N, CA, C and O atoms as a Tinker XYZ file with bonds, in Angstrom:
   340  protein
     1  N    -64.624000   77.392000  -28.969000    73     2
     2  CA   -64.302000   76.516000  -27.872000    64     1     3
     3  C    -65.002000   77.592000  -26.775000    63     2     4     5
     4  O    -65.259000   78.787000  -26.920000    81     3
     5  N    -65.244000   76.541000  -25.419000    73     3     6
     6  CA   -65.906000   77.191000  -24.799000    64     5     7
     7  C    -65.264000   78.428000  -24.043000    63     6     8     9
     8  O    -64.058000   78.581000  -24.236000    81     7
     9  N    -65.915000   79.344000  -23.198000    73     7    10
    10  CA   -65.358000   80.795000  -22.796000    64     9    11
    11  C    -64.658000   80.609000  -21.471000    63    10    12    13
    12  O    -63.844000   81.355000  -20.927000    81    11
    13  N    -65.163000   79.425000  -21.061000    73    11    14
    14  CA   -64.707000   78.844000  -19.791000    64    13    15
    15  C    -64.423000   77.444000  -19.239000    63    14    16    17
    16  O    -65.230000   76.578000  -19.575000    81    15
    17  N    -63.402000   77.083000  -18.444000    73    15    18
    18  CA   -63.090000   75.803000  -18.013000    64    17    19
    19  C    -63.164000   75.624000  -16.838000    63    18    20    21
    20  O    -62.993000   76.613000  -16.126000    81    19
    21  N    -63.373000   74.637000  -16.353000    73    19    22
    22  CA   -63.525000   74.315000  -14.810000    64    21    23
    23  C    -62.258000   73.591000  -14.404000    63    22    24    25
    24  O    -61.519000   72.847000  -15.049000    81    23
    25  N    -62.212000   74.069000  -13.000000    73    23    26
    26  CA   -60.695000   73.168000  -12.416000    64    25    27
    27  C    -61.489000   73.081000  -10.789000    63    26    28    29
    28  O    -62.367000   73.695000  -10.183000    81    27
    29  N    -60.426000   71.738000  -10.518000    73    27    30
    30  CA   -60.967000   71.515000   -9.044000    64    29    31
    31  C    -59.710000   71.162000   -8.597000    63    30    32    33
    32  O    -58.792000   70.671000   -9.254000    81    31
    33  N    -59.754000   71.547000   -7.048000    73    31    34
    34  CA   -59.138000   72.077000   -6.243000    64    33    35
    35  C    -59.067000   71.354000   -5.013000    63    34    36    37
    36  O    -60.176000   71.520000   -4.506000    81    35
    37  N    -58.504000   70.773000   -4.390000    73    35    38
    38  CA   -58.436000   69.946000   -3.455000    64    37    39
    39  C    -57.648000   70.660000   -1.777000    63    38    40    41
    40  O    -56.453000   70.899000   -1.599000    81    39
    41  N    -58.311000   70.769000   -1.192000    73    39    42
    42  CA   -57.453000   71.605000    0.039000    64    41    43
    43  C    -58.288000   71.256000    1.275000    63    42    44    45
    44  O    -59.256000   70.508000    1.140000    81    43
    45  N    -57.871000   71.900000    2.809000    73    43    46
    46  CA   -58.212000   71.220000    3.854000    64    45    47
    47  C    -59.359000   72.246000    3.988000    63    46    48    49
    48  O    -59.177000   73.370000    3.521000    81    47
    49  N    -60.621000   71.919000    4.641000    73    47    50
    50  CA   -62.124000   72.710000    4.871000    64    49    51
    51  C    -61.282000   74.281000    5.569000    63    50    52    53
    52  O    -61.673000   75.414000    5.284000    81    51
    53  N    -60.248000   74.021000    6.382000    73    51    54
    54  CA   -59.811000   75.072000    7.237000    64    53    55
    55  C    -59.452000   76.182000    6.304000    63    54    56    57
    56  O    -59.991000   77.282000    6.428000    81    55
    57  N    -58.555000   75.942000    5.365000    73    55    58
    58  CA   -57.495000   76.667000    4.358000    64    57    59
    59  C    -58.718000   77.182000    3.267000    63    58    60    61
    60  O    -58.470000   78.136000    2.529000    81    59
    61  N    -59.897000   76.576000    3.214000    73    59    62
    62  CA   -60.717000   76.899000    2.134000    64    61    63
    63  C    -61.798000   78.211000    2.867000    63    62    64    65
    64  O    -62.102000   79.315000    2.415000    81    63
    65  N    -62.164000   77.559000    4.099000    73    63    66
    66  CA   -62.664000   78.941000    5.028000    64    65    67
    67  C    -62.502000   79.801000    4.943000    63    66    68    69
    68  O    -63.194000   80.665000    4.405000    81    67
    69  N    -60.996000   79.923000    5.717000    73    67    70
    70  CA   -60.059000   81.159000    5.686000    64    69    71
    71  C    -60.346000   82.171000    4.589000    63    70    72    73
    72  O    -60.647000   83.364000    4.621000    81    71
    73  N    -60.122000   81.164000    3.456000    73    71    74
    74  CA   -59.582000   81.884000    2.364000    64    73    75
    75  C    -60.933000   82.951000    1.851000    63    74    76    77
    76  O    -60.888000   84.130000    1.503000    81    75
    77  N    -62.154000   81.979000    1.970000    73    75    78
    78  CA   -63.369000   82.727000    1.580000    64    77    79
    79  C    -63.817000   83.436000    2.194000    63    78    80    81
    80  O    -64.658000   84.157000    1.656000    81    79
    81  N    -63.518000   83.641000    3.663000    73    79    82
    82  CA   -63.644000   84.837000    4.454000    64    81    83
    83  C    -62.783000   86.051000    4.126000    63    82    84    85
    84  O    -63.321000   87.152000    4.240000    81    83
    85  N    -61.417000   85.980000    3.702000    73    83    86
    86  CA   -60.655000   87.239000    3.363000    64    85    87
    87  C    -61.081000   87.464000    1.695000    63    86    88    89
    88  O    -60.944000   88.621000    1.296000    81    87
    89  N    -61.481000   86.661000    0.903000    73    87    90
    90  CA   -61.752000   87.099000   -0.172000    64    89    91
    91  C    -63.276000   88.016000   -0.498000    63    90    92    93
    92  O    -63.565000   88.889000   -1.316000    81    91
    93  N    -64.217000   87.139000    0.860000    73    91    94
    94  CA   -65.290000   88.232000    0.874000    64    93    95
    95  C    -65.039000   89.483000    1.344000    63    94    96    97
    96  O    -65.640000   90.444000    0.862000    81    95
    97  N    -64.117000   89.632000    2.348000    73    95    98
    98  CA   -64.085000   90.690000    2.631000    64    97    99
    99  C    -63.332000   91.900000    1.804000    63    98   100   101
   100  O    -63.368000   93.100000    2.077000    81    99
   101  N    -62.717000   91.327000    0.839000    73    99   102
   102  CA   -62.041000   91.953000   -0.385000    64   101   103
   103  C    -63.060000   92.186000   -1.180000    63   102   104   105
   104  O    -62.995000   93.265000   -1.769000    81   103
   105  N    -64.376000   91.253000   -1.484000    73   103   106
   106  CA   -65.050000   91.457000   -2.327000    64   105   107
   107  C    -65.245000   90.856000   -3.570000    63   106   108   109
   108  O    -66.128000   91.104000   -4.391000    81   107
   109  N    -63.873000   89.625000   -3.667000    73   107   110
   110  CA   -63.437000   88.756000   -4.802000    64   109   111
   111  C    -64.186000   87.526000   -4.497000    63   110   112   113
   112  O    -64.404000   87.025000   -3.393000    81   111
   113  N    -64.593000   87.071000   -5.835000    73   111   114
   114  CA   -65.070000   85.764000   -5.627000    64   113   115
   115  C    -64.198000   84.429000   -6.051000    63   114   116   117
   116  O    -63.335000   84.511000   -6.925000    81   115
   117  N    -64.406000   83.541000   -5.560000    73   115   118
   118  CA   -63.081000   82.279000   -5.756000    64   117   119
   119  C    -62.811000   82.098000   -7.257000    63   118   120   121
   120  O    -61.698000   82.052000   -7.781000    81   119
   121  N    -64.023000   82.000000   -7.878000    73   119   122
   122  CA   -63.959000   82.123000   -9.385000    64   121   123
   123  C    -62.765000   83.308000   -9.770000    63   122   124   125
   124  O    -61.760000   83.014000  -10.417000    81   123
   125  N    -63.061000   84.758000   -9.238000    73   123   126
   126  CA   -62.217000   85.850000   -9.742000    64   125   127
   127  C    -60.694000   85.856000   -9.271000    63   126   128   129
   128  O    -59.818000   86.456000   -9.895000    81   127
   129  N    -60.457000   85.085000   -8.040000    73   127   130
   130  CA   -59.415000   84.824000   -7.480000    64   129   131
   131  C    -58.725000   83.880000   -7.976000    63   130   132   133
   132  O    -57.603000   84.298000   -8.260000    81   131
   133  N    -58.881000   82.687000   -8.241000    73   131   134
   134  CA   -58.622000   81.801000   -9.318000    64   133   135
   135  C    -58.039000   82.237000  -10.514000    63   134   136   137
   136  O    -56.950000   81.835000  -10.924000    81   135
   137  N    -59.011000   83.350000  -11.280000    73   135   138
   138  CA   -58.656000   83.991000  -12.630000    64   137   139
   139  C    -57.196000   84.746000  -12.296000    63   138   140   141
   140  O    -56.187000   84.618000  -12.990000    81   139
   141  N    -57.287000   85.426000  -11.282000    73   139   142
   142  CA   -56.410000   86.257000  -10.779000    64   141   143
   143  C    -54.911000   85.585000  -10.853000    63   142   144   145
   144  O    -53.920000   85.964000  -11.479000    81   143
   145  N    -55.082000   84.557000  -10.071000    73   143   146
   146  CA   -54.047000   83.740000   -9.981000    64   145   147
   147  C    -53.252000   82.888000  -11.303000    63   146   148   149
   148  O    -52.078000   83.157000  -11.558000    81   147
   149  N    -53.810000   82.122000  -11.890000    73   147   150
   150  CA   -53.759000   81.831000  -13.158000    64   149   151
   151  C    -53.030000   82.719000  -14.361000    63   150   152   153
   152  O    -52.242000   82.306000  -15.211000    81   151
   153  N    -53.593000   84.219000  -14.148000    73   151   154
   154  CA   -53.380000   85.348000  -14.922000    64   153   155
   155  C    -51.878000   85.537000  -14.358000    63   154   156   157
   156  O    -50.993000   85.251000  -15.164000    81   155
   157  N    -51.445000   86.011000  -12.992000    73   155   158
   158  CA   -50.245000   86.125000  -12.502000    64   157   159
   159  C    -49.310000   85.000000  -12.975000    63   158   160   161
   160  O    -48.181000   85.343000  -13.328000    81   159
   161  N    -49.699000   83.478000  -13.035000    73   159   162
   162  CA   -49.019000   82.807000  -13.056000    64   161   163
   163  C    -48.338000   82.581000  -14.679000    63   162   164   165
   164  O    -47.309000   81.930000  -14.865000    81   163
   165  N    -49.077000   83.208000  -15.716000    73   163   166
   166  CA   -48.536000   83.158000  -16.941000    64   165   167
   167  C    -48.108000   84.442000  -16.954000    63   166   168   169
   168  O    -47.260000   84.542000  -17.841000    81   167
   169  N    -48.380000   86.039000  -16.096000    73   167   170
   170  CA   -47.296000   86.658000  -16.539000    64   169   171
   171  C    -46.281000   86.859000  -15.812000    63   170   172   173
   172  O    -45.977000   88.046000  -15.926000    81   171
   173  N    -45.513000   86.266000  -15.041000    73   171   174
   174  CA   -44.483000   85.876000  -14.209000    64   173   175
   175  C    -44.146000   84.837000  -14.874000    63   174   176   177
   176  O    -42.957000   84.674000  -14.600000    81   175
   177  N    -44.673000   83.537000  -16.022000    73   175   178
   178  CA   -44.075000   82.405000  -16.312000    64   177   179
   179  C    -43.798000   81.979000  -15.284000    63   178   180   181
   180  O    -42.568000   81.918000  -15.283000    81   179
   181  N    -44.245000   81.560000  -14.184000    73   179   182
   182  CA   -44.188000   81.183000  -12.947000    64   181   183
   183  C    -45.116000   81.050000  -12.155000    63   182   184   185
   184  O    -46.295000   81.190000  -12.482000    81   183
   185  N    -44.631000   80.691000  -10.729000    73   183   186
   186  CA   -45.441000   81.194000   -9.445000    64   185   187
   187  C    -45.132000   82.609000   -9.142000    63   186   188   189
   188  O    -43.982000   83.034000   -9.031000    81   187
   189  N    -46.396000   83.449000   -8.987000    73   187   190
   190  CA   -46.179000   85.116000   -8.660000    64   189   191
   191  C    -45.648000   85.124000   -7.546000    63   190   192   193
   192  O    -45.528000   86.306000   -7.225000    81   191
   193  N    -45.027000   84.083000   -6.305000    73   191   194
   194  CA   -44.272000   84.304000   -5.404000    64   193   195
   195  C    -43.142000   83.345000   -5.648000    63   194   196   197
   196  O    -43.170000   82.457000   -6.500000    81   195
   197  N    -42.134000   83.601000   -4.823000    73   195   198
   198  CA   -41.107000   82.472000   -4.332000    64   197   199
   199  C    -41.497000   81.803000   -3.624000    63   198   200   201
   200  O    -41.985000   82.316000   -2.616000    81   199
   201  N    -41.505000   80.280000   -3.746000    73   199   202
   202  CA   -41.642000   79.383000   -2.520000    64   201   203
   203  C    -40.512000   79.193000   -2.078000    63   202   204   205
   204  O    -39.578000   78.959000   -2.844000    81   203
   205  N    -40.317000   79.269000   -0.389000    73   203   206
   206  CA   -39.689000   78.858000    0.062000    64   205   207
   207  C    -39.581000   78.589000    1.414000    63   206   208   209
   208  O    -40.711000   78.745000    1.878000    81   207
   209  N    -38.838000   78.278000    2.254000    73   207   210
   210  CA   -39.129000   78.091000    3.720000    64   209   211
   211  C    -37.898000   78.990000    4.363000    63   210   212   213
   212  O    -36.681000   78.921000    4.193000    81   211
   213  N    -38.744000   79.886000    5.197000    73   211   214
   214  CA   -37.897000   80.936000    5.754000    64   213   215
   215  C    -37.349000   80.496000    7.010000    63   214   216   217
   216  O    -37.880000   79.634000    7.710000    81   215
   217  N    -36.130000   81.182000    7.323000    73   215   218
   218  CA   -35.227000   80.555000    8.490000    64   217   219
   219  C    -36.050000   80.843000    9.700000    63   218   220   221
   220  O    -36.736000   81.864000    9.746000    81   219
   221  N    -36.014000   80.067000   10.588000    73   219   222
   222  CA   -36.764000   80.279000   12.132000    64   221   223
   223  C    -36.795000   81.796000   12.641000    63   222   224   225
   224  O    -37.797000   82.155000   13.260000    81   223
   225  N    -35.503000   82.930000   12.362000    73   223   226
   226  CA   -35.297000   83.837000   12.759000    64   225   227
   227  C    -36.127000   85.058000   11.956000    63   226   228   229
   228  O    -36.453000   86.127000   12.473000    81   227
   229  N    -36.406000   84.626000   10.500000    73   227   230
   230  CA   -37.263000   85.385000   10.094000    64   229   231
   231  C    -39.038000   85.270000   10.556000    63   230   232   233
   232  O    -39.890000   86.143000   10.721000    81   231
   233  N    -39.084000   83.648000   10.667000    73   231   234
   234  CA   -40.688000   83.706000   10.927000    64   233   235
   235  C    -41.008000   83.961000   12.226000    63   234   236   237
   236  O    -42.200000   84.101000   12.500000    81   235
   237  N    -39.963000   84.072000   13.308000    73   235   238
   238  CA   -39.968000   84.599000   14.785000    64   237   239
   239  C    -40.547000   86.276000   14.641000    63   238   240   241
   240  O    -41.433000   86.824000   15.297000    81   239
   241  N    -39.858000   86.727000   13.749000    73   239   242
   242  CA   -39.749000   88.153000   13.551000    64   241   243
   243  C    -40.996000   88.575000   12.712000    63   242   244   245
   244  O    -41.328000   89.759000   12.666000    81   243
   245  N    -41.641000   87.664000   12.091000    73   243   246
   246  CA   -42.757000   87.833000   11.213000    64   245   247
   247  C    -43.700000   88.004000   12.317000    63   246   248   249
   248  O    -44.075000   89.136000   12.620000    81   247
   249  N    -44.202000   86.740000   13.079000    73   247   250
   250  CA   -44.779000   86.434000   14.123000    64   249   251
   251  C    -44.913000   87.719000   15.112000    63   250   252   253
   252  O    -45.994000   88.282000   15.287000    81   251
   253  N    -43.632000   88.148000   15.780000    73   251   254
   254  CA   -43.566000   89.569000   16.631000    64   253   255
   255  C    -44.400000   90.635000   16.231000    63   254   256   257
   256  O    -45.158000   91.159000   17.048000    81   255
   257  N    -44.332000   91.045000   14.947000    73   255   258
   258  CA   -44.604000   92.159000   14.070000    64   257   259
   259  C    -46.013000   91.676000   13.795000    63   258   260   261
   260  O    -46.741000   92.658000   13.652000    81   259
   261  N    -46.620000   90.625000   13.678000    73   259   262
   262  CA   -48.339000   90.554000   13.405000    64   261   263
   263  C    -48.906000   90.692000   14.810000    63   262   264   265
   264  O    -50.057000   91.099000   14.966000    81   263
   265  N    -47.985000   90.303000   16.020000    73   263   266
   266  CA   -48.518000   90.372000   17.218000    64   265   267
   267  C    -48.524000   91.681000   17.627000    63   266   268   269
   268  O    -49.249000   91.919000   18.593000    81   267
   269  N    -47.765000   92.806000   17.041000    73   267   270
   270  CA   -47.845000   94.173000   17.347000    64   269   271
   271  C    -46.564000   94.213000   18.191000    63   270   272   273
   272  O    -46.426000   95.315000   18.723000    81   271
   273  N    -45.717000   93.455000   18.435000    73   271   274
   274  CA   -44.736000   93.587000   19.528000    64   273   275
   275  C    -43.547000   94.067000   18.128000    63   274   276   277
   276  O    -43.584000   93.919000   16.907000    81   275
   277  N    -42.363000   94.812000   19.284000    73   275   278
   278  CA   -41.778000   95.472000   18.642000    64   277   279
   279  C    -41.699000   97.038000   18.781000    63   278   280   281
   280  O    -42.607000   97.565000   19.424000    81   279
   281  N    -40.629000   97.910000   18.204000    73   279   282
   282  CA   -40.820000   99.440000   18.363000    64   281   283
   283  C    -41.211000   99.959000   17.009000    63   282   284   285
   284  O    -40.873000   99.518000   15.910000    81   283
   285  N    -41.952000  100.933000   17.281000    73   283   286
   286  CA   -42.560000  101.832000   15.634000    64   285   287
   287  C    -42.163000  102.897000   15.923000    63   286   288   289
   288  O    -42.277000  103.453000   17.015000    81   287
   289  N    -41.565000  103.359000   14.799000    73   287   290
   290  CA   -41.257000  104.896000   14.390000    64   289   291
   291  C    -42.253000  105.655000   13.611000    63   290   292   293
   292  O    -43.134000  105.220000   12.870000    81   291
   293  N    -41.930000  106.948000   13.936000    73   291   294
   294  CA   -43.000000  108.134000   12.950000    64   293   295
   295  C    -42.340000  108.438000   11.849000    63   294   296   297
   296  O    -43.127000  108.909000   11.028000    81   295
   297  N    -40.992000  108.373000   11.354000    73   295   298
   298  CA   -40.073000  108.539000   10.588000    64   297   299
   299  C    -38.847000  107.590000   10.251000    63   298   300   301
   300  O    -38.579000  106.689000   11.046000    81   299
   301  N    -38.226000  107.731000    9.301000    73   299   302
   302  CA   -36.901000  106.922000    9.280000    64   301   303
   303  C    -36.036000  107.599000    9.596000    63   302   304   305
   304  O    -34.999000  107.056000    9.979000    81   303
   305  N    -36.128000  109.037000    9.558000    73   303   306
   306  CA   -35.027000  109.584000   10.754000    64   305   307
   307  C    -34.882000  108.801000   12.179000    63   306   308   309
   308  O    -33.799000  108.430000   12.631000    81   307
   309  N    -36.060000  108.623000   12.771000    73   307   310
   310  CA   -36.636000  108.505000   13.960000    64   309   311
   311  C    -35.832000  106.683000   14.033000    63   310   312   313
   312  O    -35.282000  106.198000   15.022000    81   311
   313  N    -35.991000  106.116000   12.876000    73   311   314
   314  CA   -35.252000  104.786000   13.008000    64   313   315
   315  C    -33.630000  104.741000   13.254000    63   314   316   317
   316  O    -32.982000  104.048000   14.039000    81   315
   317  N    -33.212000  105.715000   12.315000    73   315   318
   318  CA   -31.842000  105.611000   12.221000    64   317   319
   319  C    -31.050000  106.707000   13.113000    63   318   320   321
   320  O    -29.894000  107.071000   12.898000    81   319
   321  N    -31.937000  107.187000   14.213000    73   319   322
   322  CA   -31.371000  107.719000   15.246000    64   321   323
   323  C    -31.161000  107.176000   16.659000    63   322   324   325
   324  O    -30.483000  107.508000   17.631000    81   323
   325  N    -32.276000  105.923000   16.280000    73   323   326
   326  CA   -32.303000  104.961000   17.375000    64   325   327
   327  C    -30.978000  104.014000   17.496000    63   326   328   329
   328  O    -30.592000  103.265000   16.598000    81   327
   329  N    -30.461000  104.150000   18.541000    73   327   330
   330  CA   -29.049000  103.649000   18.739000    64   329   331
   331  C    -29.070000  101.891000   19.002000    63   330   332   333
   332  O    -28.019000  101.250000   19.020000    81   331
   333  N    -30.126000  101.391000   19.155000    73   331   334
   334  CA   -30.270000   99.931000   19.063000    64   333   335
   335  C    -30.092000   99.278000   17.963000    63   334   336   337
   336  O    -29.807000   98.082000   17.904000    81   335
   337  N    -30.292000  100.222000   16.777000    73   335   338
   338  CA   -29.859000   99.437000   15.509000    64   337   339
   339  C    -28.564000   99.220000   14.905000    63   338   340
   340  O    -28.467000   98.548000   13.878000    81   339
């Protein structure tokens, strides 16, 4: 039995480019990333994440967080003292 197997994936050039850029920063090859993904599928006996469509409110909150909008707290105590919560 061969020590490796080939897989072929079709995706948009933009997705490929963005993923390769991130993997390069992490020091991970595409082959290694694919191996990790497949091993996680095996470990989870399914996808290693829950595929779902988030609510619009959640998407907007995530976009705000990525843009650095919103309040920041130094501690959990400070968060709980905030009367806006």
